C-alpha positions in Angstrom: -0.1 -6.7 15.8 1.4 -3.8 13.8 1.8 -5.4 10.4 0.6 -2.9 7.8 -1.1 -5.5 5.6 -3.1 -6.6 8.7 -4.1 -3.0 9.3 -5.2 -2.7 5.7 -7.3 -5.8 6.2 -9.0 -4.2 9.2 -9.6 -0.9 7.3 -11.0 -2.9 4.3 -13.5 -4.7 6.5 -14.6 -1.6 8.3 -15.0 0.4 5.0 -17.0 -2.5 3.6 -19.7 -1.6 6.1 -20.3 1.7 4.4 -20.8 0.1 1.0 -23.1 -2.5 2.6 -25.2 0.3 4.2 -25.3 2.4 1.0 -26.7 -0.5 -1.0 -29.2 -1.5 1.6 -32.0 0.8 0.2 -31.6 -0.4 -3.4 -31.4 -4.0 -2.3 -34.9 -3.9 -0.9 -36.4 -1.1 -3.0 -39.7 -3.0 -3.9 -40.3 -3.8 -0.2 -39.8 -0.1 0.7 -42.2 1.0 -2.0 -44.8 -1.4 -0.6 -44.3 -0.6 3.0 -44.2 3.2 2.7 -46.3 3.7 -0.4 -43.6 5.6 -2.3 -42.5 5.6 -5.9 -39.2 4.6 -7.4 -38.3 8.2 -7.8 -38.7 8.6 -4.0 -36.5 5.6 -3.4 -34.0 7.0 -5.8 -33.8 10.2 -3.8 -33.3 8.1 -0.6 -30.5 6.2 -2.3 -28.8 9.5 -3.4 -29.1 11.1 0.0 -26.3 9.0 1.4 -23.7 11.0 -0.4 -25.4 14.4 0.0 -23.6 15.3 3.2 -20.2 14.8 1.4 -20.1 18.2 -0.1 -20.5 19.9 3.3 -18.7 17.4 5.6 -15.7 16.2 3.6 -13.5 19.2 4.3 -14.4 19.7 8.0 -14.3 15.9 8.3 -10.5 16.1 7.6 -10.2 18.8 10.3 -12.2 16.8 12.8 -9.9 13.9 12.2 -6.9 16.1 12.9 -8.4 17.5 16.1 -9.8 14.3 17.6 -7.6 11.6 16.0 -8.1 9.1 13.3 -9.4 6.2 15.3 -11.8 8.3 17.4 -13.2 10.0 14.3 -13.9 6.7 12.5 -15.4 5.2 15.7 -17.7 8.2 15.9 -18.6 7.8 12.2 -19.5 4.2 12.8 -21.8 5.3 15.6 -23.5 7.7 13.2 -24.0 4.9 10.7 -25.3 2.7 13.5 -27.7 5.3 14.7 -29.0 6.1 11.2 -29.7 2.5 10.5 -31.5 2.0 13.9 -33.6 5.1 13.2 -34.6 3.7 9.8 -35.4 0.3 11.4 -38.0 1.8 13.8 -39.3 4.5 11.4 -42.9 4.5 10.6 -42.8 7.6 8.3 -40.9 8.4 5.2 -39.5 11.6 6.7 -37.7 9.6 9.4 -36.3 7.3 6.7 -34.8 10.4 5.1 -33.4 11.7 8.4 -31.9 8.4 9.2 -30.3 8.1 5.8 -28.7 11.6 6.1 -27.3 10.7 9.5 -25.9 7.4 8.2 -24.5 9.2 5.1 -22.8 11.8 7.3 -21.1 9.0 9.2 -20.1 7.3 5.9 -18.5 10.6 4.7 -16.4 10.9 7.8 -15.4 7.3 7.6 -14.4 7.5 4.0 -12.3 10.6 4.3 -10.5 9.5 7.4 -9.8 5.9 6.4 -8.3 6.9 3.1 -5.9 9.0 5.1 -5.2 6.1 7.4 -4.2 3.9 4.5 -1.8 6.6 3.3 -0.3 6.7 6.8 0.6 3.1 6.6 1.7 2.8 3.0 3.0 6.2 1.8 6.1 5.5 -0.2 5.7 1.7 -0.1 3.3 -0.1 -2.4 0.8 2.7 -2.0 -1.0 2.1 -5.3 -1.5 -1.6 -4.4 -2.8 -0.7 -0.9 -5.2 1.9 -2.3 -6.5 -0.4 -5.0 -7.2 -3.1 -2.4 -8.8 -0.6 0.0 -11.1 0.9 -2.7 -12.2 -2.6 -3.6 -14.0 -2.8 -0.3 -16.8 -0.9 -2.1 -17.8 -3.5 -4.7 -17.2 -6.2 -2.1 -19.7 -4.5 0.3 -22.2 -3.9 -2.5 -22.0 -7.6 -3.6 -22.4 -8.8 0.0 -25.5 -6.5 0.4 -27.1 -7.9 -2.8 -26.5 -11.5 -1.7 -27.9 -11.2 1.8 -30.3 -8.2 2.3 -33.0 -9.2 -0.2 -33.2 -12.6 1.6 -33.4 -11.0 5.0 -36.0 -8.5 3.8 -38.2 -11.1 2.1 -38.2 -13.3 5.2 -38.3 -10.8 8.0 -39.2 -7.4 6.6 -37.5 -4.0 6.0 -36.8 -3.4 9.6 -34.7 -6.5 9.8 -32.6 -5.3 6.9 -31.7 -2.1 8.7 -31.0 -4.0 11.9 -28.6 -6.3 9.9 -26.8 -3.1 8.6 -26.7 -1.8 12.2 -25.2 -5.1 13.4 -22.5 -4.9 10.7 -21.7 -1.3 11.7 -21.4 -2.4 15.3 -19.1 -5.3 14.3 -16.9 -2.8 12.4 -16.8 -0.6 15.5 -15.6 -3.4 17.7 -13.1 -4.6 15.1 -11.6 -1.1 14.7 -11.6 -0.4 18.5 -9.7 -3.6 19.3 -7.5 -4.2 16.3 -6.4 -0.9 14.7 -3.3 1.0 15.7 -1.8 4.0 14.0 1.8 3.7 12.6 4.5 5.0 14.8 5.6 7.8 12.6 2.0 9.3 12.7 1.8 8.9 16.4 5.1 10.8 16.8 3.9 13.6 14.5 0.3 13.8 15.9 0.9 16.9 18.0 3.2 18.6 15.5 1.7 21.7 13.8 1.4 21.4 10.1 0.2 23.8 7.5 -0.9 22.9 4.0 1.0 25.2 1.7 -0.5 26.6 -1.4 1.2 24.2 -3.8 0.2 21.1 -1.9 -3.4 22.5 -1.7 -3.5 23.0 -5.4 -2.0 19.6 -6.0 -4.5 17.7 -3.8 -7.4 19.7 -5.3 -6.2 18.6 -8.8 -6.0 15.0 -7.5 -9.5 15.2 -6.1 -10.8 16.4 -9.5 -9.0 13.5 -11.2 -10.6 11.0 -8.8 -14.0 12.6 -9.2 -13.9 12.7 -13.0 -12.7 9.1 -13.2 -15.6 8.0 -11.0 -18.1 10.1 -13.1 -16.9 8.1 -16.1 -17.3 4.9 -14.2 -20.8 5.9 -13.0 -22.0 6.5 -16.6 -21.8 2.7 -17.2 -24.2 1.8 -14.4 -26.4 4.9 -14.7 -27.1 4.7 -18.4 -25.7 1.4 -19.6 -29.0 -0.6 -19.2 -31.0 2.1 -20.9 -28.5 2.3 -23.7 -28.8 -1.5 -24.4 -32.7 -1.3 -24.1 -32.6 1.3 -26.8 -30.7 -1.2 -28.9 -33.4 -3.8 -28.4 -32.3 -5.7 -25.3 -34.7 -6.6 -22.6 -34.4 -4.8 -19.3 -33.3 -7.8 -17.4 -30.7 -8.9 -20.0 -29.3 -5.3 -20.3 -28.9 -5.1 -16.5 -27.2 -8.5 -16.3 -24.7 -7.6 -19.1 -23.8 -4.3 -17.6 -23.3 -5.9 -14.1 -20.4 -7.8 -15.6 -18.4 -4.6 -15.4 -18.8 -4.4 -11.6 -17.7 -8.0 -11.1 -14.7 -7.7 -13.3 -13.7 -4.4 -11.6 -13.2 -6.4 -8.4 -10.3 -8.0 -10.3 -9.1 -5.1 -12.4 -8.8 -2.6 -9.5 -6.2 -4.5 -7.5 -4.4 -5.6 -10.7 -3.9 -2.0 -11.7 -2.4 -1.2 -8.3 -0.1 -4.2 -8.3 1.0 -3.5 -11.8 1.7 0.2 -11.0 3.9 -0.7 -8.0 5.7 -3.6 -9.6 6.6 -1.6 -12.7 7.2 1.7 -10.8 5.1 3.5 -13.4 1.8 4.4 -11.7 1.3 7.4 -14.0 1.6 5.3 -17.1 -1.0 2.9 -15.7 -3.3 5.9 -14.9 -2.9 7.5 -18.4 -3.1 4.4 -20.4 -6.0 3.0 -18.4 -8.0 6.2 -18.8 -7.4 6.4 -22.5 -8.3 2.8 -23.2 -11.3 3.1 -20.8 -12.5 6.2 -22.8 -12.1 4.4 -26.1 -14.2 1.4 -24.9 -16.8 3.8 -23.6 -17.1 5.3 -27.1 -17.1 1.9 -28.7 -19.7 0.2 -26.5 -22.8 2.0 -27.8 -21.7 1.5 -31.4 -20.3 -2.1 -31.2 -22.1 -5.2 -32.3 -19.9 -7.3 -30.0 -21.5 -6.0 -26.8 -20.5 -8.8 -24.4 -16.9 -8.8 -25.6 -16.7 -5.0 -25.2 -18.3 -5.1 -21.8 -15.7 -7.7 -20.7 -12.9 -5.6 -22.0 -14.4 -2.6 -20.2 -14.5 -4.4 -16.9 -10.9 -5.6 -17.2 -9.7 -2.0 -18.0 -11.9 0.3 -16.0 -10.6 -0.4 -12.5 -6.9 -0.2 -13.3 -6.4 3.6 -12.9 -8.1 3.6 -9.4 -5.1 2.7 -7.3 -2.6 5.1 -9.0 -5.2 8.0 -8.7 -5.7 7.4 -5.0 -2.0 7.3 -4.5 -1.6 10.9 -5.8 -2.4 12.7 -2.5 0.2 10.7 -0.6 2.9 12.3 -2.9 2.2 15.8 -1.6 0.8 15.3 1.9 2.8 14.8 5.1 1.4 13.1 8.2 0.4 16.4 9.7 -1.4 17.7 6.6 -3.1 14.5 5.5 -6.4 15.1 7.5 -7.0 18.5 5.9 -5.6 17.4 2.5 -7.9 14.4 2.3 -10.8 16.6 3.3 -10.1 18.8 0.3 -9.6 15.7 -1.9 -13.0 14.3 -1.0 -14.8 17.6 -1.2 -13.8 17.8 -4.8 -14.8 14.2 -5.3 -18.2 14.5 -3.8 -18.9 17.8 -5.6 -17.9 16.2 -9.0 -19.9 13.1 -8.3 -23.0 15.2 -7.5 -22.8 17.2 -10.8 -21.4 14.6 -13.2 -24.4 12.3 -13.5 -26.6 15.4 -13.9 -24.5 16.5 -16.8 -24.5 13.0 -18.3 -28.3 12.8 -18.1 -28.6 16.3 -19.7 -26.4 15.1 -22.6 -28.6 12.0 -23.0 -31.8 14.1 -22.9 -30.4 16.6 -25.4 -29.5 14.0 -28.0 -32.4 11.7 -27.3 -30.1 8.7 -26.7 -28.3 7.2 -23.6 -25.2 6.7 -25.9 -24.4 10.4 -25.4 -23.9 9.8 -21.7 -21.2 7.3 -22.6 -19.6 9.9 -24.9 -19.7 12.4 -22.0 -18.1 9.8 -19.7 -15.3 9.2 -22.3 -14.7 13.0 -22.4 -14.3 13.3 -18.7 -12.0 10.3 -18.6 -9.7 11.9 -21.2 -9.6 15.0 -19.0 -7.8 13.0 -16.3 -4.4 12.6 -18.1 -4.5 16.4 -18.8 -5.1 17.1 -15.1 -2.3 14.7 -14.3 0.0 16.7 -16.5 -1.0 19.9 -14.6 -0.5 18.0 -11.3 3.1 17.3 -12.2 3.8 20.9 -13.1 2.6 22.6 -10.0 5.4 24.9 -8.7 7.4 23.6 -5.8 5.4 20.3 -5.8 6.9 18.3 -2.9 7.0 14.6 -3.9 8.3 13.5 -0.5 6.3 11.1 1.7 6.4 10.6 5.4 
């Protein structure tokens, strides 16, 4: 079956395994603390280690995909994720937990870079914003599935069973991709053709990566500092966390809506610019608004809409032969920005003595995205053709 929407469904399910694995540590954090005698700070480090390989592996990950092929690279990535989970399942020391997490995270990086390119192969020039919005929604879906299932498994059977469940899902993803996925014909025909990423395309995809990274930094400020900000305003910890979580659930709706609206109107850049501006205004308003719930709901309905249009930008400048390297550059900028952005937001909050400053910082980086888009559109000799 070679229907592109079926292939998107396959890629969605396989990428969901990465989100499921990422959330597995946070989902059973109290159990980990008890079993290994570690603090919440140690668990926080273990959570963050999943993305650490991204800065080093994203760019060579694109080259690996070009050399060995999309499908083989993703299958290898799933094996790394499977191996990392199995190592964590049998680990009796914290150092092995860390090593397993890094191995799994390396697989997650390869999978993320390559599969975004695979979606572009199927949808470049045809409903690309909708496809990317649906694809990126596999992240909150995987996180939600993890939160629903893993705490129950951990409570009943222990931490090792949690990691075995993650390994089982990775194995299922491996089987699904191996059996069901096929590359589009135009990519197969161009697979052996030499392609060189020219200077303009490299600058363009770098700019697109910065836009994606900064957008996600703004998004991350909500979950990183939102509960603390509400606690500073007198909310209880549980109530603050519950209210902020509304943004995630509504993002599951707003992300695909933004992609569909962009494709149906033919104005993806308008959706991107308007979405980022309104998103930034709501970020500024939330710490200062008395109508917290209403503002959070509005934030959830708006925050996801630029995602699809942003992820469609690389497809405008990358041909089938240059997509592996181009997406490697794109995700290198994303991972580097996501590594530094929360640190900067935390520094702003510490400097002012209030978590509200992190929201202002998030608004500032969101407003940078339309400026970078303006630059993206003015790169000399920018080639808008798709495959």
